[in-house]
MMTF fields as JSON, N, C-alpha, C and O atoms, coordinates in Angstrom:
{
  "mmtfVersion": "1.0.0",
  "mmtfProducer": "UNKNOWN",
  "numBonds": 299,
  "numAtoms": 300,
  "numGroups": 75,
  "numChains": 1,
  "numModels": 1,
  "chainsPerModel": [1],
  "groupsPerChain": [75],
  "chainIdList": ["A"],
  "bondAtomList": [4, 2, 8, 6, 12, 10, 16, 14, 20, 18, 24, 22, 28, 26, 32, 30, 36, 34, 40, 38, 44, 42, 48, 46, 52, 50, 56, 54, 60, 58, 64, 62, 68, 66, 72, 70, 76, 74, 80, 78, 84, 82, 88, 86, 92, 90, 96, 94, 100, 98, 104, 102, 108, 106, 112, 110, 116, 114, 120, 118, 124, 122, 128, 126, 132, 130, 136, 134, 140, 138, 144, 142, 148, 146, 152, 150, 156, 154, 160, 158, 164, 162, 168, 166, 172, 170, 176, 174, 180, 178, 184, 182, 188, 186, 192, 190, 196, 194, 200, 198, 204, 202, 208, 206, 212, 210, 216, 214, 220, 218, 224, 222, 228, 226, 232, 230, 236, 234, 240, 238, 244, 242, 248, 246, 252, 250, 256, 254, 260, 258, 264, 262, 268, 266, 272, 270, 276, 274, 280, 278, 284, 282, 288, 286, 292, 290, 296, 294],
  "bondOrderList": [1, 1, 1, 1, 1, 1, 1, 1, 1, 1, 1, 1, 1, 1, 1, 1, 1, 1, 1, 1, 1, 1, 1, 1, 1, 1, 1, 1, 1, 1, 1, 1, 1, 1, 1, 1, 1, 1, 1, 1, 1, 1, 1, 1, 1, 1, 1, 1, 1, 1, 1, 1, 1, 1, 1, 1, 1, 1, 1, 1, 1, 1, 1, 1, 1, 1, 1, 1, 1, 1, 1, 1, 1, 1],
  "groupList": [{"groupName": "MET", "atomNameList": ["N", "CA", "C", "O"], "elementList": ["N", "C", "C", "O"], "formalChargeList": [0, 0, 0, 0], "bondAtomList": [1, 0, 2, 1, 3, 2], "bondOrderList": [1, 1, 2], "singleLetterCode": "M", "chemCompType": "L-PEPTIDE LINKING"}, {"groupName": "VAL", "atomNameList": ["N", "CA", "C", "O"], "elementList": ["N", "C", "C", "O"], "formalChargeList": [0, 0, 0, 0], "bondAtomList": [1, 0, 2, 1, 3, 2], "bondOrderList": [1, 1, 2], "singleLetterCode": "V", "chemCompType": "L-PEPTIDE LINKING"}, {"groupName": "ILE", "atomNameList": ["N", "CA", "C", "O"], "elementList": ["N", "C", "C", "O"], "formalChargeList": [0, 0, 0, 0], "bondAtomList": [1, 0, 2, 1, 3, 2], "bondOrderList": [1, 1, 2], "singleLetterCode": "I", "chemCompType": "L-PEPTIDE LINKING"}, {"groupName": "SER", "atomNameList": ["N", "CA", "C", "O"], "elementList": ["N", "C", "C", "O"], "formalChargeList": [0, 0, 0, 0], "bondAtomList": [1, 0, 2, 1, 3, 2], "bondOrderList": [1, 1, 2], "singleLetterCode": "S", "chemCompType": "L-PEPTIDE LINKING"}, {"groupName": "ASN", "atomNameList": ["N", "CA", "C", "O"], "elementList": ["N", "C", "C", "O"], "formalChargeList": [0, 0, 0, 0], "bondAtomList": [1, 0, 2, 1, 3, 2], "bondOrderList": [1, 1, 2], "singleLetterCode": "N", "chemCompType": "L-PEPTIDE LINKING"}, {"groupName": "PHE", "atomNameList": ["N", "CA", "C", "O"], "elementList": ["N", "C", "C", "O"], "formalChargeList": [0, 0, 0, 0], "bondAtomList": [1, 0, 2, 1, 3, 2], "bondOrderList": [1, 1, 2], "singleLetterCode": "F", "chemCompType": "L-PEPTIDE LINKING"}, {"groupName": "TYR", "atomNameList": ["N", "CA", "C", "O"], "elementList": ["N", "C", "C", "O"], "formalChargeList": [0, 0, 0, 0], "bondAtomList": [1, 0, 2, 1, 3, 2], "bondOrderList": [1, 1, 2], "singleLetterCode": "Y", "chemCompType": "L-PEPTIDE LINKING"}, {"groupName": "HIS", "atomNameList": ["N", "CA", "C", "O"], "elementList": ["N", "C", "C", "O"], "formalChargeList": [0, 0, 0, 0], "bondAtomList": [1, 0, 2, 1, 3, 2], "bondOrderList": [1, 1, 2], "singleLetterCode": "H", "chemCompType": "L-PEPTIDE LINKING"}, {"groupName": "ALA", "atomNameList": ["N", "CA", "C", "O"], "elementList": ["N", "C", "C", "O"], "formalChargeList": [0, 0, 0, 0], "bondAtomList": [1, 0, 2, 1, 3, 2], "bondOrderList": [1, 1, 2], "singleLetterCode": "A", "chemCompType": "L-PEPTIDE LINKING"}, {"groupName": "LYS", "atomNameList": ["N", "CA", "C", "O"], "elementList": ["N", "C", "C", "O"], "formalChargeList": [0, 0, 0, 0], "bondAtomList": [1, 0, 2, 1, 3, 2], "bondOrderList": [1, 1, 2], "singleLetterCode": "K", "chemCompType": "L-PEPTIDE LINKING"}, {"groupName": "LEU", "atomNameList": ["N", "CA", "C", "O"], "elementList": ["N", "C", "C", "O"], "formalChargeList": [0, 0, 0, 0], "bondAtomList": [1, 0, 2, 1, 3, 2], "bondOrderList": [1, 1, 2], "singleLetterCode": "L", "chemCompType": "L-PEPTIDE LINKING"}, {"groupName": "PRO", "atomNameList": ["N", "CA", "C", "O"], "elementList": ["N", "C", "C", "O"], "formalChargeList": [0, 0, 0, 0], "bondAtomList": [1, 0, 2, 1, 3, 2], "bondOrderList": [1, 1, 2], "singleLetterCode": "P", "chemCompType": "L-PEPTIDE LINKING"}, {"groupName": "THR", "atomNameList": ["N", "CA", "C", "O"], "elementList": ["N", "C", "C", "O"], "formalChargeList": [0, 0, 0, 0], "bondAtomList": [1, 0, 2, 1, 3, 2], "bondOrderList": [1, 1, 2], "singleLetterCode": "T", "chemCompType": "L-PEPTIDE LINKING"}, {"groupName": "GLY", "atomNameList": ["N", "CA", "C", "O"], "elementList": ["N", "C", "C", "O"], "formalChargeList": [0, 0, 0, 0], "bondAtomList": [1, 0, 2, 1, 3, 2], "bondOrderList": [1, 1, 2], "singleLetterCode": "G", "chemCompType": "PEPTIDE LINKING"}, {"groupName": "TRP", "atomNameList": ["N", "CA", "C", "O"], "elementList": ["N", "C", "C", "O"], "formalChargeList": [0, 0, 0, 0], "bondAtomList": [1, 0, 2, 1, 3, 2], "bondOrderList": [1, 1, 2], "singleLetterCode": "W", "chemCompType": "L-PEPTIDE LINKING"}, {"groupName": "ARG", "atomNameList": ["N", "CA", "C", "O"], "elementList": ["N", "C", "C", "O"], "formalChargeList": [0, 0, 0, 0], "bondAtomList": [1, 0, 2, 1, 3, 2], "bondOrderList": [1, 1, 2], "singleLetterCode": "R", "chemCompType": "L-PEPTIDE LINKING"}],
  "groupTypeList": [0, 1, 2, 3, 4, 3, 2, 5, 6, 5, 2, 6, 4, 5, 3, 7, 6, 3, 3, 2, 8, 9, 2, 8, 10, 5, 10, 3, 6, 11, 5, 12, 6, 13, 2, 10, 10, 2, 2, 8, 2, 14, 8, 2, 5, 5, 3, 4, 15, 9, 0, 5, 4, 5, 3, 10, 10, 5, 0, 3, 8, 5, 5, 3, 14, 1, 1, 8, 13, 1, 10, 9, 4, 2, 5],
  "groupIdList": [1, 2, 3, 4, 5, 6, 7, 8, 9, 10, 11, 12, 13, 14, 15, 16, 17, 18, 19, 20, 21, 22, 23, 24, 25, 26, 27, 28, 29, 30, 31, 32, 33, 34, 35, 36, 37, 38, 39, 40, 41, 42, 43, 44, 45, 46, 47, 48, 49, 50, 51, 52, 53, 54, 55, 56, 57, 58, 59, 60, 61, 62, 63, 64, 65, 66, 67, 68, 69, 70, 71, 72, 73, 74, 75],
  "secStructList": [7, 7, 7, 7, 2, 2, 2, 2, 2, 2, 2, 2, 4, 4, 4, 4, 1, 2, 2, 2, 2, 2, 2, 2, 2, 2, 2, 2, 2, 2, 2, 2, 2, 2, 2, 2, 2, 2, 2, 2, 2, 0, 0, 0, 0, 0, 7, 1, 1, 2, 2, 2, 2, 2, 2, 2, 2, 2, 2, 2, 2, 2, 2, 2, 2, 2, 2, 2, 2, 2, 2, 2, 2, 2, 7],
  "xCoordList": [0.88, -0.019, 0.967, 1.942, 0.613, 1.404, 0.734, -0.464, 1.441, 1.033, 1.373, 2.496, 0.438, 0.722, 1.736, 1.843, 2.437, 3.387, 2.697, 3.138, 1.657, 0.832, 0.411, 0.497, -0.066, -0.42, 0.694, 0.563, 1.932, 3.145, 3.722, 4.17, 3.716, 4.257, 3.256, 3.66, 2.031, 1.024, 1.301, 1.242, 1.594, 1.85, 3.201, 3.324, 4.24, 5.493, 5.607, 6.455, 4.905, 4.957, 4.572, 4.93, 3.821, 3.544, 4.69, 4.616, 5.842, 7.037, 7.826, 8.859, 7.47, 8.086, 7.624, 8.314, 6.441, 5.952, 6.523, 6.279, 7.261, 7.83, 6.855, 7.108, 5.743, 4.811, 4.115, 3.786, 3.901, 3.282, 4.309, 3.979, 5.534, 6.673, 6.87, 7.138, 6.754, 6.897, 5.709, 5.895, 4.533, 3.355, 3.577, 3.449, 3.894, 3.97, 5.056, 4.866, 6.225, 7.291, 6.788, 7.075, 6.018, 5.503, 4.501, 4.537, 3.663, 2.767, 3.118, 2.411, 4.328, 4.744, 5.127, 4.645, 6.022, 6.506, 5.315, 5.16, 4.55, 3.544, 2.591, 2.163, 2.211, 1.214, 1.767, 1.046, 2.963, 3.714, 3.645, 3.122, 4.138, 4.212, 2.794, 2.574, 1.82, 0.431, -0.139, -0.858, 0.149, -0.34, 0.264, -0.43, 1.559, 2.227, 1.754, 1.759, 1.345, 0.989, -0.436, -0.729, -1.295, -2.674, -2.507, -3.255, -1.599, -1.442, -1.053, -1.534, -0.12, 0.484, -0.58, -0.665, -1.299, -2.511, -3.499, -4.003, -3.781, -4.616, -4.107, -4.775, -2.747, -2.026, -2.012, -2.17, -1.827, -1.635, -3.136, -3.345, -3.983, -5.324, -6.465, -7.299, -6.54, -7.794, -7.636, -8.635, -6.458, -6.239, -6.428, -6.223, -6.845, -6.949, -5.609, -5.409, -4.665, -3.295, -2.336, -1.546, -2.438, -1.736, -0.21, 0.39, 0.481, 1.894, 2.361, 3.375, 1.728, 2.091, 2.043, 2.968, 0.892, 0.783, 1.785, 2.317, 1.973, 2.956, 4.348, 5.066, 4.791, 6.12, 6.112, 7.125, 5.051, 5.089, 5.247, 6.023, 4.503, 4.672, 6.124, 6.684, 6.748, 8.095, 9.04, 9.768, 8.958, 9.856, 9.706, 10.68, 8.514, 8.399, 8.932, 9.474, 8.709, 9.276, 10.738, 11.388, 11.425, 12.733, 13.318, 14.235, 12.793, 13.458, 13.19, 14.104, 12.047, 11.987, 12.934, 13.46, 13.216, 14.242, 15.761, 16.607, 15.905, 17.239, 17.399, 18.396, 16.294, 16.192, 16.336, 17.016, 15.625, 15.726, 17.16, 17.689, 17.732, 19.361, 20.218, 21.149, 19.935, 20.79, 20.559, 21.518, 19.238, 18.955, 19.359, 19.675, 19.348, 19.939, 21.311, 21.677, 22.142, 23.495, 23.841, 24.869, 22.915, 23.206, 22.927, 23.719, 21.787, 21.406, 21.797, 21.561],
  "yCoordList": [-1.156, -0.025, 1.26, 1.374, 2.111, 3.303, 4.423, 4.642, 5.132, 6.263, 7.564, 7.721, 8.517, 9.735, 10.496, 10.233, 11.408, 12.346, 13.19, 13.347, 13.739, 14.661, 14.007, 14.641, 12.741, 11.966, 11.591, 11.592, 11.226, 10.908, 12.015, 11.832, 13.131, 14.384, 14.963, 15.539, 14.761, 14.983, 14.239, 14.772, 13.032, 12.11, 12.467, 12.605, 12.636, 12.823, 14.175, 14.236, 15.22, 16.472, 16.326, 17.139, 15.244, 15.05, 14.811, 15.047, 14.295, 13.868, 14.948, 14.745, 16.265, 17.429, 17.936, 18.77, 17.51, 17.86, 16.897, 15.694, 17.388, 16.4, 15.697, 14.586, 16.373, 15.645, 14.484, 13.484, 14.604, 13.519, 12.397, 11.22, 12.768, 11.704, 10.986, 9.784, 11.644, 11.076, 10.128, 9.104, 10.489, 9.62, 8.39, 7.254, 8.635, 7.396, 6.399, 5.183, 6.97, 5.99, 5.407, 4.247, 6.183, 5.598, 4.436, 3.416, 4.545, 3.563, 2.375, 1.377, 2.618, 1.689, 0.268, -0.79, 0.338, -0.743, -1.474, -2.69, -0.757, -1.506, -2.197, -3.313, -1.518, -2.085, -3.345, -4.343, -3.399, -4.601, -5.662, -6.739, -5.438, -6.585, -6.936, -8.054, -5.996, -6.463, -7.362, -8.29, -7.142, -7.994, -9.342, -10.357, -9.365, -10.684, -11.415, -12.646, -10.711, -11.311, -11.931, -13.057, -11.126, -11.655, -12.963, -13.934, -12.908, -14.148, -15.322, -16.437, -15.041, -16.106, -16.656, -17.87, -15.888, -16.304, -17.129, -18.125, -16.739, -17.614, -18.873, -19.876, -18.903, -20.109, -21.049, -22.244, -20.607, -21.367, -21.968, -23.145, -21.004, -21.399, -21.771, -22.584, -21.154, -21.245, -22.151, -22.442, -22.545, -23.36, -24.749, -25.248, -25.474, -26.921, -27.608, -28.667, -26.983, -27.554, -26.632, -25.912, -26.684, -25.686, -25.785, -24.719, -26.904, -26.97, -26.591, -25.906, -26.971, -26.564, -25.023, -24.405, -24.495, -23.017, -22.199, -21.154, -22.722, -21.973, -22.174, -21.178, -23.325, -23.375, -22.643, -22.093, -22.682, -21.835, -20.278, -19.523, -19.917, -18.493, -18.265, -17.254, -19.084, -18.946, -18.731, -17.746, -19.797, -19.84, -18.602, -18.049, -18.247, -17.098, -15.727, -14.862, -15.629, -14.395, -14.502, -13.473, -15.761, -15.807, -15.506, -14.693, -16.158, -15.877, -14.429, -13.841, -13.778, -12.394, -11.549, -10.607, -11.783, -11.177, -11.339, -10.444, -12.49, -12.773, -11.994, -11.326, -12.151, -11.474, -9.869, -9.18, -9.379, -7.913, -7.576, -6.532, -8.383, -8.071, -8.109, -7.313, -9.069, -9.095, -7.906, -7.248, -7.568, -6.476, -5.112, -4.193, -4.977, -3.839, -3.725, -2.612, -4.624, -4.55, -4.34, -3.75, -4.863, -4.694, -3.199, -2.525, -2.743, -1.26, -0.336, 0.865],
  "zCoordList": [0.082, 0.01, -0.025, 0.718, -0.895, -1.033, -0.221, -0.395, 0.647, 1.421, 0.74, 0.262, 0.672, -0.163, 0.758, 1.956, 0.15, 0.943, 1.87, 3.008, 1.475, 2.432, 3.64, 4.692, 3.645, 4.81, 5.664, 6.888, 5.013, 5.601, 6.387, 7.519, 5.814, 6.481, 7.604, 8.614, 7.331, 8.489, 9.743, 10.851, 9.549, 10.645, 11.147, 12.364, 10.369, 10.787, 11.506, 12.397, 11.256, 11.969, 13.435, 14.288, 13.692, 15.153, 16.089, 17.295, 15.438, 16.208, 16.518, 17.156, 16.119, 16.595, 17.827, 18.413, 18.354, 19.693, 20.683, 20.597, 21.598, 22.505, 23.464, 23.93, 23.739, 24.59, 23.891, 24.528, 22.65, 21.816, 21.661, 21.804, 21.373, 21.461, 22.691, 22.677, 23.749, 25.082, 25.436, 26.095, 24.995, 25.161, 24.305, 24.76, 23.128, 22.151, 22.694, 22.654, 23.215, 23.778, 25.034, 25.329, 25.829, 27.107, 26.767, 27.456, 25.793, 25.622, 24.665, 24.525, 24.012, 23.121, 23.836, 23.431, 24.916, 25.602, 26.414, 26.298, 27.17, 27.912, 27.035, 27.331, 25.867, 24.845, 24.35, 24.344, 23.937, 23.344, 24.368, 24.08, 25.559, 26.589, 27.075, 27.542, 26.976, 27.363, 26.397, 26.768, 25.079, 23.984, 24.154, 24.101, 24.358, 24.637, 25.857, 25.868, 26.887, 28.094, 27.831, 28.232, 27.134, 26.784, 25.823, 25.941, 24.992, 24.098, 24.887, 24.69, 25.841, 26.735, 27.697, 27.877, 28.247, 29.032, 28.295, 28.815, 27.106, 26.153, 26.016, 26.268, 25.56, 25.299, 26.366, 26.118, 27.614, 28.708, 29.278, 29.57, 29.346, 30.002, 29.164, 29.563, 27.913, 27.26, 25.926, 25.268, 25.59, 24.391, 24.61, 25.717, 23.527, 23.617, 23.552, 24.147, 22.807, 22.75, 23.459, 22.848, 24.792, 25.537, 25.38, 25.244, 25.381, 25.334, 23.879, 23.75, 22.898, 21.66, 21.37, 20.843, 21.766, 21.66, 22.595, 22.219, 23.732, 24.543, 23.907, 23.826, 23.459, 22.942, 21.471, 21.039, 20.847, 19.541, 19.97, 19.384, 20.956, 21.493, 21.886, 21.463, 22.625, 23.06, 21.904, 21.786, 21.013, 19.926, 18.967, 18.456, 18.783, 17.915, 18.522, 17.834, 19.937, 20.53, 20.578, 20.388, 20.839, 20.779, 19.425, 19.303, 18.401, 17.049, 16.657, 16.08, 16.898, 16.555, 17.306, 16.713, 18.573, 19.268, 18.636, 18.635, 18.171, 17.508, 16.177, 15.905, 15.358, 14.052, 14.228, 13.468, 15.302, 15.57, 15.976, 15.593, 16.682, 17.032, 15.896, 15.778, 14.976, 13.791, 12.943, 12.541, 12.626, 11.824, 12.391, 11.635, 13.774, 14.409, 14.083, 13.704, 14.147, 13.903, 12.4, 12.067, 11.467, 10.069, 9.726, 9.068, 10.202, 9.859, 10.871, 10.735]
}
C-alpha cells in the first residue's frame, strides 16, 4: 500500500511535539508487553493444545528477538 506524501508528512509532523513523542514512547512498551501477556495467558489457560501453543509463542518471541538483534547490527 502506498501512502501519499501529504499523509506521511502530516503524521511525521507530530514527532516534533515533545509531549506526543513522550506519550508514544511511554505507551509503546507496555502495549507490546500487554499483548504478549494476553497471548501467553490464552495459550496457557484457554487453548486446547496448551503445550504446543505455549512453545510456539516462546519460539516465535525468541526468534523475533534474534532477528531484531541481527537487523539492528546490520542497519
